[in-house]
N, C-alpha and C positions, 0 to 999 in steps of 0.2 A: 641416264638423262636421259631427256631428247636434246636436240643440240638447237642454236640459236633459230636454224632453218628450220629446221621440223613445227617447233612454234608456229614461225608465221607461217607455213602454207598449214597447217591447224586453226589459225584465227580466219586470217582471207579467206579459205573456203566454207567454213561458216559461215560467214558474209555472206559470200557468192550465192551459197544455198536459197541460201532467205531469198537477198534479193534478186535472183536469175530472171523467177518465174516471169518478176513484175517485170524488168530491164525489157525478158526476148519479146514481150507482145508488145511492145513503140514496135509502129510499123517505122516508125524511118532507123530504128536498129540491126546493123548487119548482123545477121546468124549465121552461126554455124552448124550445119546440118550432120552428123554420124550416123552408122546404127551402130548401135550397143554388141558390145562384144560377148557378151553373155545373154543376155533377152533378144537379142535380134532387133528389136524395137528400135525407132526412130530415137535421137536426140539430141536437145536440139541445146544449145548453148552461147550467148551474146556476145561475140567478140568484136573489137577492133581493127582496124586493118585495112589496107588499099590495096584498088583496082586499077590494075594498067596496063591497058591491053587487055590480055586474053586469057591474065593473070591475076589473082587474089594474094598480098601477100600479109600474113599477119607473123605474130610474135607470141608464143605461150610462154605467163612466166613461169610455170612451175616445169616444163619441159614434158620430160616422158612422168610426173607423176600425175600431172592433169588427165584424166579420165576420159575427154576427148581427142589426146592424142593418144591415148591408149588404144580406143577406137579405130584411129585412122593407123594403127598400126594393123591393126585386127584385119582392119579393109577399107583400104583407101578413099572407096567412093564416095563421095561429100555432095552435096547443095548449099550452098550459100544465097542465103536473103542475102538482095543490099539490092537502095533504097525503092524495097517494096517487091522484087522481083527477086524470085526462086532462079538461080542456073546451077547446073551440073557440072561437077568435077573432078579431080583428081585429085589429090591429099600427099604433098611430098615432104614428108620430115628432112633437115637440109641440119644435122650438124657442126656443119661444118664452114656452113656463112654465119657472119659478125651478126647477130644478134639486135647490140647497142649499133652498131651504126645502120642495119635496118628499120630503127626502132625512128630513126632520122627521118627516115622517108612515111611515117605511115601519119595516122593524127596525132597530133599532140593532146588532147587530151588523157587518153588512152594508153598512148607511151611511157607519161607522165607515172601514169596508172600501175604501168606493166614496172616501172626501172624503180619505183620504192617500193611496190611489194611482191616483184619477182625472186629466185632465187636462184634459179636456174633455166636464163633461157633462152627460148627454143626458137626456128625461122622456122613460117612452114610456108611453101608454098603449092599454090591448087590450080591448076587447068583447068582454066572452063570451058564448057564444049560451046557449043551454038548453041545446044539446045533448053531453052530456058523453061518454064513452066509459068 
């Protein structure tokens, strides 16, 4: 029998699969682009996070179960669209960071959703390069 976390994951990801294609088209939406670990194609996921200097911080609500996190594990080179501009970067998974504390410094709306729907929070740091597209 599936656990509560498994059911929650299935429901939330099913909803996100339908909503994300619309949300990621919004010019103001922050988007994380990874490379598909199997396909090699760009995969774009709307995310909530915050840029602090040359670093972009976010928290994954499903940790290593998230497809974009699996893609980062296979290839940490990413792009992040912040305020309509793309930035190259290298993503780092930070399992020892306190994601609950990290969420307090990130945008409130997204942080509330991550707290409500998440089952296995994981902090991700993206070190941005100076190169923009």
